[in-house]
C-alpha positions in Angstrom: -11.2 -13.9 14.6 -7.5 -13.8 15.3 -6.4 -15.2 18.6 -2.8 -14.3 18.0 -1.7 -10.7 17.6 -1.2 -10.5 13.9 0.4 -7.9 11.7 -0.4 -7.9 8.0 2.2 -6.2 5.7 0.6 -5.5 2.4 2.3 -4.7 -0.9 1.5 -3.9 -4.5 0.9 -7.6 -5.4 -2.1 -7.7 -3.2 -3.7 -4.6 -4.8 -2.9 -6.1 -8.2 -5.5 -8.7 -7.5 -8.1 -5.9 -7.5 -7.0 -4.3 -10.8 -4.3 -1.9 -9.5 -1.0 -1.8 -11.4 2.2 -3.5 -10.4 5.5 -1.7 -10.9 5.8 -2.0 -14.6 2.2 -1.1 -15.2 2.5 1.9 -12.9 5.7 3.0 -14.7 3.9 2.8 -18.1 0.9 4.8 -16.8 3.2 7.5 -15.3 5.2 7.7 -18.5 2.0 8.3 -20.5 0.9 11.0 -18.1 4.2 12.8 -18.4 4.5 12.5 -22.2 3.3 16.1 -22.4 3.7 17.4 -26.0 2.6 20.5 -27.9 3.2 19.6 -31.6 2.2 23.0 -32.9 3.8 24.8 -30.0 0.4 25.8 -28.5 -2.1 22.9 -28.3 -1.4 20.0 -25.9 -2.0 16.7 -27.7 -0.6 14.1 -25.3 0.1 13.7 -21.6 -2.0 14.8 -18.7 -3.6 18.2 -18.9 -4.1 18.6 -15.2 -0.4 17.9 -14.5 0.6 20.4 -17.3 -1.5 23.1 -15.7 -0.1 22.5 -12.3 3.4 22.7 -13.7 2.6 26.0 -15.4 1.2 27.3 -12.1 4.4 26.2 -10.3 6.6 28.1 -12.7 4.5 31.2 -12.4 4.7 31.0 -8.5 8.5 31.0 -8.9 8.3 34.1 -11.1 9.0 32.3 -14.3 6.9 32.5 -17.4 8.8 29.8 -19.3 8.0 26.3 -17.8 10.1 24.4 -20.2 12.6 23.5 -17.4 9.7 21.5 -15.8 8.6 20.0 -19.0 12.1 18.7 -19.7 12.0 17.0 -16.3 8.7 15.4 -17.2 10.4 13.9 -20.3 13.4 12.9 -18.2 11.2 10.8 -16.0 9.3 9.4 -19.0 12.4 8.3 -20.8 14.2 6.9 -17.7 11.3 4.9 -16.3 11.8 1.9 -18.7 15.3 1.5 -17.3 14.3 1.9 -13.7 13.3 -0.8 -11.2 10.3 1.4 -10.1 9.1 5.0 -10.0 10.3 5.1 -6.4 13.8 4.0 -7.3 13.9 6.6 -10.1 12.8 9.4 -7.7 15.3 8.2 -5.1 18.1 8.6 -7.7 17.0 12.2 -8.2 16.4 12.8 -4.5 18.3 16.1 -4.5 15.9 17.6 -7.1 12.6 18.9 -5.6 11.1 19.4 -9.0 11.5 15.8 -9.9 9.9 14.8 -6.6 7.0 17.2 -7.2 6.4 16.0 -10.8 6.7 12.3 -9.8 4.3 12.6 -7.0 1.7 14.4 -9.1 2.0 11.5 -11.7 1.8 8.8 -9.0 -1.3 10.4 -7.4 -3.0 10.7 -10.8 -2.1 7.2 -11.8 -3.3 5.7 -8.5 -6.7 7.5 -8.3 -7.3 6.6 -12.0 -6.4 3.0 -11.3 -8.8 2.9 -8.3 -11.5 4.0 -10.6 -10.9 1.1 -13.0 -10.5 -1.5 -10.2 -13.0 -4.1 -9.2 -13.7 -2.2 -6.0 -15.1 0.9 -7.8 -18.8 1.6 -8.4 -20.1 4.8 -9.9 -22.2 6.8 -7.4 -24.4 7.7 -10.3 -25.3 4.0 -10.7 -27.8 2.0 -8.7 -25.5 -1.0 -8.6 -23.9 -1.8 -5.3 -20.6 -3.4 -4.7 -20.8 -7.0 -3.6 -18.5 -9.7 -2.2 -18.8 -11.4 -5.6 -17.1 -8.4 -7.3 -13.9 -9.1 -5.3 -14.3 -12.9 -4.8 -11.0 -13.7 -6.5 -8.9 -11.3 -4.4 -7.3 -11.6 -0.9 -9.9 -9.3 0.7 -12.6 -12.0 0.9 -10.5 -14.6 2.7 -9.1 -11.9 4.9 -12.6 -10.9 6.0 -13.5 -14.6 6.5 -10.5 -14.8 8.8 -11.6 -11.7 10.7 -15.2 -12.6 11.0 -15.1 -16.3 11.8 -16.8 -16.9 15.1 -17.7 -13.3 15.5 -21.4 -12.6 16.0 -23.2 -9.4 14.9 -23.3 -8.4 18.6 -19.5 -8.9 18.8 -18.7 -7.1 15.5 -17.0 -4.2 17.3 -14.2 -6.6 18.3 -13.5 -7.8 14.8 -10.2 -5.9 14.5 -8.9 -7.0 17.9 -5.4 -8.5 17.6 -4.9 -7.2 14.0 -2.9 -4.4 12.6 -2.2 -3.5 8.9 0.9 -1.9 7.4 0.1 -1.0 3.8 3.0 0.1 1.6 0.6 1.0 -1.2 -0.8 4.5 -2.0 -4.2 3.2 -2.8 -7.2 2.7 -0.4 -8.4 -0.8 -1.3 -8.5 -2.0 2.3 -10.2 1.2 3.4 -12.7 0.8 0.6 -13.5 -2.8 1.3 -13.8 -3.1 5.1 -16.8 -0.8 5.6 -18.5 -2.6 2.7 -17.8 -6.0 4.2 -19.2 -5.1 7.6 -22.3 -3.7 6.1 -23.0 -6.7 3.8 -22.1 -9.4 6.3 -23.7 -8.1 9.5 -26.4 -5.8 8.0 -25.0 -2.9 10.0 -26.0 0.7 9.5 -23.6 3.4 8.4 -23.0 4.9 11.8 -22.3 1.4 13.3 -19.9 0.7 10.6 -18.1 4.0 11.1 -17.7 3.3 14.8 -16.2 -0.2 14.1 -13.8 0.8 11.3 -12.3 3.5 13.5 -10.8 0.7 15.5 -9.0 -0.7 12.4 -5.3 0.2 12.7 -4.2 0.7 9.1 -0.8 2.3 8.7 0.4 3.7 5.4 4.1 4.5 6.1 4.4 6.5 2.9 1.0 8.0 3.1 -1.8 7.4 0.6 -3.8 9.4 -2.0 -6.4 11.5 -0.1 -4.1 13.0 2.5 -5.7 11.6 5.7 -4.3 12.4 9.1 -2.5 9.8 11.0 -5.0 7.5 12.7 -7.8 8.6 10.4 -7.7 6.0 7.6 -11.3 6.4 6.5 -11.5 10.1 5.6 -10.4 12.1 2.6 -10.8 11.7 -1.1 -13.6 9.4 -2.3 -12.4 6.1 -3.9 -11.8 6.5 -7.6 -12.8 10.2 -7.6 -13.2 12.0 -11.0 -12.7 15.5 -9.8 -10.2 16.5 -7.2 -7.4 18.8 -6.3 -4.4 16.9 -7.7 -1.8 19.0 -5.9 -3.5 18.3 -2.5 -3.8 14.6 -3.3 -0.2 14.4 -4.2 0.8 16.0 -0.9 -0.6 12.9 0.8 2.2 10.7 -0.4 6.0 10.3 0.2 8.5 8.3 -1.8 10.6 5.9 0.2 13.6 8.1 -0.1 11.6 10.8 1.8 10.8 8.4 4.5 7.7 7.8 6.7 4.9 10.1 5.9 3.8 11.1 9.4 5.7 11.0 12.6 2.7 9.5 14.3 3.0 6.5 11.9 6.6 5.9 13.2 5.3 5.2 16.7 2.3 3.3 15.4 4.5 1.1 13.3 6.9 0.5 16.1 4.1 -0.5 18.5 2.5 -2.8 15.9 5.7 -4.6 15.2 6.7 -5.0 18.8 3.3 -6.4 19.8 3.0 -8.9 16.9 3.1 -12.6 17.6 2.9 -13.3 13.9 3.5 -11.3 10.7 1.8 -12.1 7.3 3.4 -10.5 4.2 1.0 -10.3 1.2 2.1 -9.2 -2.3 5.1 -7.5 -0.7 8.4 -7.1 -2.6 10.7 -7.1 0.5 12.6 -4.0 -0.6 15.5 -3.5 1.8 14.5 0.1 2.5 11.0 -1.0 3.4 12.3 -3.9 5.5 14.4 -1.3 7.4 11.1 0.4 8.4 10.0 -2.9 10.0 13.3 -3.3 11.8 13.2 -4.1 15.4 15.8 -2.2 17.4 19.0 -4.2 17.9 19.0 -6.6 20.8 15.3 -6.0 21.5 13.3 -9.2 22.0 9.8 -9.4 20.8 7.0 -12.0 21.0 7.1 -12.6 17.3 7.4 -16.3 16.6 5.8 -16.9 13.2 6.2 -15.4 9.7 4.0 -16.1 6.7 4.4 -14.6 3.3 3.9 -14.7 -0.4 7.0 -14.8 -2.7 5.2 -15.1 -6.0 7.5 -15.1 -9.0 10.7 -14.8 -6.9 13.6 -17.1 -7.6 15.0 -19.5 -5.0 18.0 -17.3 -4.4 15.7 -14.3 -3.9 13.7 -16.2 -1.4 16.8 -17.1 0.5 17.7 -13.4 0.6 14.2 -12.7 1.9 14.7 -15.3 4.7 17.9 -13.5 5.7 16.2 -10.1 5.7 13.5 -11.5 8.0 16.0 -12.8 10.5 17.8 -9.5 10.3 14.8 -7.2 10.6 13.2 -9.1 13.5 16.5 -9.8 15.4 16.2 -13.6 15.1 18.9 -16.2 14.8 18.8 -19.2 12.5 17.4 -22.1 14.5 20.1 -24.8 14.5 17.9 -27.7 15.8 14.3 -28.4 16.4 14.8 -28.5 20.1 15.7 -24.8 20.3 12.8 -22.5 21.3 12.6 -19.0 22.6 12.5 -15.3 21.6 15.7 -15.4 19.6 14.4 -17.9 17.1 11.4 -18.1 14.8 9.1 -21.1 15.5 8.0 -21.0 11.8 8.8 -19.2 8.6 6.4 -20.1 5.8 7.2 -18.4 2.4 5.3 -19.7 -0.7 5.2 -18.7 -4.3 1.5 -18.0 -4.3 -0.9 -15.1 -4.8 -2.2 -13.4 -1.7 -5.7 -14.8 -2.2 -4.5 -18.4 -2.6 -2.2 -18.1 0.3 -4.8 -16.9 2.7 -7.3 -19.5 1.6 -4.8 -22.4 2.0 -3.5 -21.2 5.3 -6.9 -20.3 6.8 -6.5 -22.6 9.8 -2.9 -21.9 10.4 -3.3 -18.1 10.7 -6.1 -17.8 13.3 
């Protein structure tokens, strides 16, 4: 159990440990979905059929029988993705084109739900096999739950999320999928008891997530890795970073979580400047934040130095000139290491609680 108020900031690198794609993998998946072709002029041979039908429907709703203008934008995204840093960066470059945003979000939603289905967290409801801790033993979720549950008895399980908040910049629901399972397996709790406890988990998706939940309702919506669903509705649950925070309630939740945190833990996070701006503490505002931990896997030394500068800027901290300086304007500790989220949490187990 955490004794310090802790904010976890979770990025794509953390979900990658569970089989979800990183940026390049997601770009490749989206490009395949949007590679919609009709070689004979009538029969679709490649690309996603569901997306194609929704684009035809969109054209008809606009009074247009010819949907080639939308098809050409699918191909634009497909061809531009290899040269883009990410799908979000590409959609941001075309922020003035609502058609590009619509198509991009349909493809993102389809790619994420499909990826959930192929992840280690998925089990088919038609099968008798139940998900277990062993299925995700190599991921960050198991050491996270060990941190949450240490010293917490079954009778105290309702307090397991005290002092912890999560900001998840991913569109997937890996955390929402895992936490109820972990509570049930570890404490032998019933479904109703688990539901009551997980309602207390403060999980903020600034850009939304697939499934279109309401703010403060992280455990409702589309089933994890669903096969059949309304793709348009699912896509409406997400925003690109150029569109900003998904729900106004999230803005206040995010602000409160940051201002209350005594330590922040970044896991699989890319430290994109726009995302760091969302975490920005108002200028001149002092907070109780004193420690920052984070993974910087595969980042160069110069990139890590840039991350360090971003952290000081975002949380209004000065560089500490000597060991004798203490107080709210300095960090007591910044620990950034080139490790995966799972390894980092295991190695820093005692330092985080």
